[in-house]
C-alpha positions as CSV (number, residue, x, y, z in Angstrom):
1,M,90.2,73.2,90.5
2,L,90.2,76.9,89.6
3,D,90.1,77.7,85.9
4,V,93.2,79.7,84.8
5,T,91.3,81.7,82.2
6,R,88.8,82.9,84.8
7,L,91.7,83.8,87.1
8,R,93.2,85.9,84.3
9,V,89.8,87.7,84.0
10,L,89.8,88.4,87.7
11,V,93.3,89.8,87.6
12,A,92.4,92.0,84.7
13,V,89.4,93.4,86.5
14,A,91.5,94.0,89.6
15,R,94.1,95.9,87.6
16,R,91.8,97.9,85.4
17,G,89.0,98.6,88.0
18,S,86.1,97.9,85.6
19,L,84.5,95.1,83.5
20,T,84.6,97.2,80.4
21,A,88.3,98.0,80.6
22,A,89.2,94.4,81.5
23,A,87.2,93.2,78.5
24,R,89.0,95.6,76.2
25,D,92.4,94.4,77.5
26,L,91.5,90.8,77.1
27,H,89.7,91.2,73.8
28,Y,86.6,89.7,75.3
29,S,83.0,91.0,75.2
30,Q,81.8,92.4,78.5
31,P,79.1,89.7,78.8
32,S,81.9,87.1,78.5
33,V,83.9,88.8,81.3
34,S,80.8,88.8,83.5
35,H,80.1,85.1,82.7
36,H,83.7,84.1,83.7
37,L,83.5,86.0,86.9
38,S,80.1,84.4,87.8
39,R,81.6,80.9,87.1
40,L,84.6,81.8,89.3
41,E,82.3,82.8,92.1
42,A,80.5,79.5,91.8
43,E,83.8,77.6,91.8
44,T,85.1,79.4,94.9
45,G,81.7,79.5,96.7
46,T,82.2,83.2,97.7
47,K,81.3,86.7,96.4
48,L,84.3,88.2,94.6
49,L,82.7,91.5,93.3
50,Q,80.2,93.9,94.6
51,R,78.3,96.7,92.9
52,V,79.2,100.3,93.9
53,G,77.0,102.8,92.1
54,R,77.6,102.3,88.4
55,G,80.9,100.5,89.0
56,I,82.2,97.5,90.8
57,R,84.9,96.7,93.4
58,L,86.5,93.6,94.7
59,T,85.5,92.1,98.0
60,S,88.2,91.2,100.5
61,A,88.0,87.6,99.2
62,G,88.2,88.9,95.6
63,R,91.3,91.0,96.4
64,L,93.0,88.0,98.0
65,L,92.3,85.7,95.1
66,A,93.4,88.4,92.6
67,E,96.7,88.8,94.3
68,R,97.4,85.1,94.4
69,A,96.2,84.6,90.9
70,A,98.6,87.3,89.6
71,E,101.5,85.4,91.2
72,I,100.3,82.1,89.7
73,I,99.9,83.6,86.2
74,E,103.3,85.2,86.3
75,R,104.8,81.8,87.0
76,L,102.7,80.1,84.3
77,D,103.7,82.7,81.7
78,A,107.3,82.4,82.7
79,T,107.2,78.6,82.4
80,S,105.5,78.8,79.1
81,E,108.3,81.0,77.7
82,E,110.9,78.7,79.2
83,L,109.4,75.7,77.5
84,A,109.3,77.5,74.2
85,A,112.9,78.4,74.6
86,H,114.0,75.0,75.9
87,V,115.6,73.7,72.7
88,G,118.8,75.8,72.0
89,L,117.6,78.8,74.0
90,R,116.6,80.4,70.6
91,S,114.0,82.6,72.1
92,G,112.3,83.6,75.4
93,R,113.4,85.8,78.3
94,V,115.2,85.6,81.6
95,R,114.7,88.1,84.3
96,L,117.3,89.4,86.7
97,A,117.0,91.7,89.7
98,A,120.3,93.2,91.2
99,F,121.4,95.9,93.5
100,P,122.9,99.1,91.9
101,S,126.7,98.5,92.3
102,A,126.3,95.0,90.9
103,L,124.5,96.5,87.8
104,G,127.4,99.1,87.6
105,T,130.2,96.5,87.6
106,F,129.9,92.8,86.8
107,V,126.3,92.4,85.6
108,P,126.9,94.2,82.2
109,E,129.7,91.8,81.3
110,A,127.4,88.8,82.2
111,A,124.7,90.3,80.0
112,R,127.2,90.7,77.2
113,R,128.3,87.1,77.5
114,L,124.7,85.9,77.7
115,S,123.7,87.9,74.6
116,R,126.7,86.5,72.6
117,E,126.1,82.9,73.5
118,H,122.3,83.0,73.3
119,P,121.4,85.9,71.0
120,G,117.7,84.9,70.9
121,L,117.4,85.1,74.7
122,R,116.1,88.4,76.0
123,L,117.4,89.6,79.4
124,Q,115.2,91.9,81.5
125,L,117.0,93.8,84.3
126,T,115.5,95.3,87.5
127,E,117.5,97.5,89.8
128,T,116.5,97.0,93.4
129,E,117.9,96.3,96.9
130,P,118.2,92.7,98.2
131,P,115.0,92.5,100.3
132,E,112.8,93.6,97.3
133,A,114.8,91.4,94.9
134,L,114.0,88.3,97.1
135,R,110.4,89.3,97.3
136,L,110.3,89.5,93.4
137,L,112.0,86.1,93.3
138,R,109.4,84.5,95.7
139,A,106.6,86.0,93.6
140,G,107.9,84.5,90.4
141,R,108.5,88.0,88.9
142,V,112.3,87.4,88.4
143,D,114.3,84.3,87.7
144,V,117.5,85.3,89.4
145,A,118.2,87.8,92.2
146,V,121.7,89.1,92.8
147,I,121.8,90.0,96.5
148,F,124.4,90.6,99.2
149,R,124.7,89.8,102.9
150,Y,127.1,90.9,105.6
151,D,126.9,87.5,107.2
152,D,126.6,84.0,105.8
153,T,123.0,83.2,106.9
154,E,120.6,81.7,104.5
155,P,117.3,83.4,103.6
156,E,114.3,82.5,105.8
157,D,112.6,80.8,102.9
158,G,114.1,77.4,102.6
159,D,113.1,77.2,98.9
160,I,115.6,79.9,97.9
161,R,119.0,78.6,96.8
162,M,122.0,80.9,96.9
163,I,125.1,80.6,94.6
164,H,128.1,82.4,95.9
165,L,129.5,84.9,93.4
166,L,132.2,86.9,95.2
167,D,133.3,88.5,98.5
168,D,133.2,92.3,98.5
169,P,135.5,94.0,101.1
170,S,134.5,97.3,102.8
171,Y,136.5,100.5,102.7
172,L,136.6,103.6,104.9
173,I,136.2,106.7,102.7
174,G,137.5,110.1,103.8
175,P,138.8,113.4,102.4
176,D,142.4,112.6,103.5
177,S,144.6,110.3,101.4
178,E,146.4,109.3,104.6
179,L,143.5,107.4,106.1
180,S,143.5,104.7,108.9
181,G,141.2,101.8,108.4
182,D,140.8,101.4,112.1
183,L,137.3,102.9,112.8
184,A,138.2,103.5,116.5
185,D,140.6,106.2,115.3
186,H,137.6,108.1,113.9
187,R,135.2,107.9,116.8
188,D,134.9,111.7,116.9
189,A,134.2,112.2,113.2
190,D,130.9,112.9,111.5
191,W,129.6,110.1,109.4
192,I,127.5,109.6,106.3
193,A,125.3,106.5,106.1
194,G,123.9,104.7,103.1
195,C,120.8,102.4,102.6
196,D,119.2,100.8,105.6
197,R,121.2,97.6,105.3
198,C,124.5,99.5,104.9
199,R,123.6,101.9,107.7
200,S,123.0,98.9,110.0
201,H,126.4,97.5,108.9
202,L,128.1,100.8,109.7
203,L,126.4,100.9,113.2
204,D,127.5,97.3,113.9
205,M,131.1,98.0,112.9
206,C,131.3,101.1,115.0
207,A,129.8,99.3,117.9
208,R,132.5,96.6,117.6
209,A,135.0,99.4,117.6
210,G,133.6,100.8,120.8
211,F,131.6,103.9,119.9
212,D,128.3,105.1,118.4
213,P,128.8,107.1,115.2
214,S,127.4,110.6,114.8
215,I,125.5,110.4,111.5
216,S,125.1,113.7,109.9
217,F,123.8,112.7,106.4
218,T,122.1,109.7,104.9
219,S,122.0,108.8,101.2
220,D,122.1,105.6,99.2
221,D,123.5,107.5,96.1
222,I,127.2,106.6,96.0
223,V,128.0,109.6,93.9
224,A,126.4,112.0,96.4
225,V,127.9,110.2,99.4
226,Q,131.5,110.5,98.0
227,A,130.9,114.2,97.0
228,L,129.9,114.9,100.6
229,V,133.0,113.1,101.9
230,A,135.2,115.1,99.4
231,A,133.6,118.3,100.7
232,G,134.8,117.4,104.2
233,L,131.4,116.8,105.6
234,G,132.1,113.4,107.1
235,L,133.4,109.8,106.6
236,T,131.6,106.9,105.2
237,V,132.0,103.2,104.5
238,L,131.5,101.7,101.0
239,P,131.9,98.3,99.5
240,G,134.5,97.6,96.8
241,L,131.9,97.2,94.1
242,A,130.6,100.7,94.8
243,L,134.1,102.1,94.4
244,Q,134.5,100.2,91.1
245,A,131.3,101.7,89.8
246,H,132.3,105.2,90.9
247,R,135.4,106.7,92.6
248,H,135.5,110.4,93.4
249,P,139.0,111.7,92.6
250,A,139.3,113.7,95.8
251,V,138.6,111.0,98.4
252,G,141.0,108.6,100.1
253,I,140.2,105.0,100.9
254,A,141.5,102.5,103.4
255,P,140.4,98.8,103.7
256,I,138.6,97.8,106.9
257,P,140.0,94.6,108.2
258,G,137.4,91.8,108.7
259,S,134.5,93.6,107.0
260,T,133.2,91.8,103.9
261,R,129.8,91.4,102.3
262,H,129.0,88.3,100.4
263,V,127.4,88.5,97.0
264,Y,125.1,85.7,95.8
265,A,122.9,84.8,92.9
266,A,119.6,83.6,94.4
267,V,117.2,81.3,92.6
268,Y,114.0,79.7,93.6
269,G,113.7,75.9,94.0
270,E,116.0,73.0,93.7
271,P,118.1,72.2,90.6
272,P,117.9,71.5,87.7
273,D,117.2,75.1,86.8
274,Q,115.3,76.1,83.7
275,P,117.7,76.4,80.7
276,S,117.5,80.2,80.5
277,T,118.1,80.5,84.2
278,A,121.1,78.1,84.1
279,A,122.5,80.1,81.2
280,L,122.3,83.4,83.2
281,L,123.8,81.8,86.2
282,D,126.7,80.5,84.1
283,A,127.3,84.0,82.7
284,L,127.2,85.5,86.2
285,C,129.6,82.9,87.6
286,I,132.1,83.3,84.8
287,T,132.2,87.1,85.0
288,R,132.3,87.5,88.7
């Protein structure tokens, strides 16, 4: 079995790029770092480091082990904090990744509720789109990922569990207050697309309406997108949460029938969840 202390040494060397810097970060002597690495090479039966001039670099095996060790250590540290906070959630942390319009709408209220009910529990927030949020969840770098999907399919990883939070309808955004929500009525318009997933959704909706949209601009900034629409440079489609987070006063909106994205809280593994994760999920479900 690999020694966790030696794995921590390898991760520090990989991050810092030298034995001296790793020793300084770990508060070890350099000979101690060298000893741990030699023992780790003996345990694995492979060369993990090689000399390059006056420095060192990781071998391909060393890089692979360092990457996996970093994931393991993240999970161990998170578990250690969870155990310390188990009784009464008096301390510790819980980590949440969420997409921008969720952070601009219901997540702050969930954070407020969590802080009020568990004042010793520290919430860490990361803003990122769903694919990266799920990657962070799989790697053990966040405890909950707020994601969205335009269909009801499950993630490819069967170990991820999704809790439905809300359904978020889509709206057509244009410079005219008298706006039809039938996309086919706007087949000749210029269009403004958002992030990759939102762009794909726009293309799918337009295809179902029988046309290929002419996309003139692309931006995942909802403020910029609405400003472009207000300036008469095209139409766009935005979800309701985005409009709750920011609504330009000069744009009109119309609901698009049958177009809804589903918002979930994703967690890794089967229940029961860690107490801090369960507390965060409760706060998200109450404030949805």
